[in-house]
C-alpha positions as CSV (number, residue, x, y, z in Angstrom):
1,X,-0.4,0.3,0.0
2,X,3.2,2.3,0.7
3,X,4.3,1.6,-2.3
4,X,1.3,2.5,-4.0
5,X,1.1,6.0,-1.8
6,X,4.5,6.6,-3.3
7,X,3.8,6.0,-7.3
8,X,0.3,8.0,-7.0
9,X,2.9,10.8,-5.3
10,X,5.0,11.0,-7.8
11,X,2.1,10.3,-10.9
12,X,0.5,13.4,-9.3
13,X,4.1,15.4,-9.2
14,X,6.0,14.4,-12.3
15,X,2.5,13.0,-14.3
16,X,4.1,9.7,-15.1
17,X,4.1,6.9,-13.5
18,X,7.2,4.4,-11.8
19,X,8.4,1.0,-11.9
20,X,8.8,-0.3,-8.4
21,X,9.5,-3.8,-7.7
22,X,11.0,-5.5,-4.2
23,X,14.4,-7.0,-4.1
24,X,14.9,-10.3,-4.6
25,X,16.0,-12.3,-1.3
26,X,19.5,-13.2,-2.8
27,X,20.6,-10.0,-3.3
28,X,19.3,-8.9,0.4
29,X,21.4,-11.7,1.6
30,X,24.8,-9.3,1.5
31,X,23.2,-6.3,3.6
32,X,23.7,-6.5,7.3
33,X,20.2,-8.3,9.4
34,X,19.7,-4.9,11.1
35,X,18.8,-3.0,8.1
36,X,16.9,-5.8,6.4
37,X,14.7,-5.1,9.6
38,X,14.1,-1.8,9.6
39,X,14.2,-1.3,6.1
40,X,12.0,-2.8,2.9
41,X,14.4,-2.4,0.0
42,X,12.8,-2.0,-3.7
43,X,14.1,-1.2,-7.1
44,X,12.7,1.8,-8.2
45,X,13.3,3.4,-12.0
46,X,12.6,6.4,-12.9
47,X,13.9,9.4,-15.5
48,X,15.7,6.2,-17.3
49,X,17.7,5.6,-14.1
50,X,17.3,2.7,-11.4
51,X,17.8,3.4,-7.7
52,X,16.7,1.3,-4.5
53,X,14.5,2.6,-2.1
54,X,14.6,2.2,1.1
55,X,11.2,1.7,2.8
56,X,11.3,3.1,6.3
57,X,7.5,2.6,8.1
58,X,8.4,1.0,11.1
59,X,10.7,3.8,13.3
60,X,11.7,7.1,13.0
61,X,16.0,7.2,12.9
62,X,18.0,10.1,13.4
63,X,19.3,11.5,9.6
64,X,23.0,10.9,11.1
65,X,22.0,6.6,11.2
66,X,19.9,6.7,8.2
67,X,22.6,8.6,6.8
68,X,24.9,5.1,7.4
69,X,22.1,2.8,6.4
70,X,22.3,4.4,3.2
71,X,25.8,4.3,2.6
72,X,25.8,0.5,3.5
73,X,22.9,0.0,1.2
74,X,25.0,2.1,-1.6
75,X,28.1,0.3,-0.9
76,X,26.5,-3.3,-1.5
77,X,24.5,-2.1,-4.4
78,X,26.4,0.4,-6.0
79,X,23.2,2.5,-6.6
80,X,21.7,5.2,-5.8
81,X,19.7,5.0,-2.9
82,X,16.2,6.9,-1.9
83,X,15.2,6.9,1.6
84,X,11.0,7.2,1.7
85,X,8.9,7.6,5.2
86,X,5.1,7.4,6.0
87,X,5.7,10.4,8.3
88,X,8.9,12.8,9.2
89,X,9.1,15.7,11.7
90,X,10.3,19.0,9.2
91,X,13.5,19.3,11.6
92,X,14.8,16.3,10.6
93,X,13.1,16.8,6.5
94,X,15.7,19.8,7.1
95,X,18.5,18.0,8.6
96,X,18.0,14.9,5.6
97,X,18.2,18.0,3.1
98,X,21.6,19.5,4.4
99,X,23.2,16.2,4.2
100,X,21.9,16.0,0.8
101,X,20.1,12.7,1.3
102,X,17.2,12.0,-1.1
103,X,14.1,11.4,0.2
104,X,10.1,10.3,-0.4
105,X,6.9,10.8,2.2
106,X,4.1,11.3,0.1
107,X,1.8,14.0,0.6
108,X,4.6,15.8,1.9
109,X,7.9,16.0,0.2
110,X,9.9,14.8,-2.5
111,X,13.5,15.8,-2.3
112,X,15.9,13.8,-4.8
113,X,18.9,16.0,-5.2
114,X,20.5,14.0,-7.6
115,X,17.5,14.9,-10.4
116,X,17.4,18.6,-8.9
117,X,14.0,18.3,-7.4
118,X,12.8,19.2,-4.4
119,X,8.8,19.5,-4.5
120,X,7.3,20.4,-1.0
121,X,3.9,20.7,0.3
122,X,3.2,24.6,1.5
123,X,-0.2,26.5,2.3
124,X,-0.5,30.1,1.5
125,X,-1.6,31.8,5.0
126,X,-5.0,32.8,4.3
127,X,-4.6,36.7,5.5
128,X,-7.3,38.0,3.7
129,X,-9.2,40.6,5.5
130,X,-12.6,41.1,5.6
131,X,-14.3,43.9,3.2
132,X,-17.6,44.8,5.0
133,X,-18.4,45.2,8.9
134,X,-20.8,42.4,10.6
135,X,-23.8,43.9,11.8
136,X,-23.1,43.8,15.9
137,X,-20.1,45.7,14.4
138,X,-22.0,48.4,12.8
139,X,-24.2,49.0,15.7
140,X,-20.9,49.6,18.1
141,X,-19.6,51.9,15.8
142,X,-22.8,53.9,15.2
143,X,-23.5,54.1,18.6
144,X,-19.8,55.3,19.7
145,X,-20.0,58.0,16.5
146,X,-23.7,58.8,17.7
147,X,-22.8,59.3,21.1
148,X,-25.1,56.8,22.1
149,X,-24.5,54.1,24.9
150,X,-25.4,50.5,24.3
151,X,-27.7,49.1,26.7
152,X,-30.7,46.1,26.4
153,X,-33.5,48.5,25.3
154,X,-31.4,49.4,22.6
155,X,-30.4,46.0,21.1
156,X,-33.9,44.9,21.4
């Protein structure tokens, strides 16, 4: 399901599908056991390039740990590796960007520096001011301008 979310997110942003398929068991044997426990590894192909996608859905590691895990996977497979998360706080995303670690968080952000892609979901602040005064505001202003205090009788 998470793989489909990555594909849907990519398609919504770029306009085309990506090819995603799991690594075979024999390929995973060269990786340390703890990496196989933390991540699910997939090949991911787009823009005529093949990458490895490390899906981390179980725990949030620090950017330093992620960098070390990613380096080990790249060392074993000699392929650029992208890390994918279901969620991650903004502070750790910023730290990943500072370390130039490619990552995808469907619906939030896609940072792929090797392709010069940094797409973020941003919301514009809704700072529109009302153009008319509400009726209660009009009554208060008029009573002030006329010098007449508001009491229960004047409201009824």
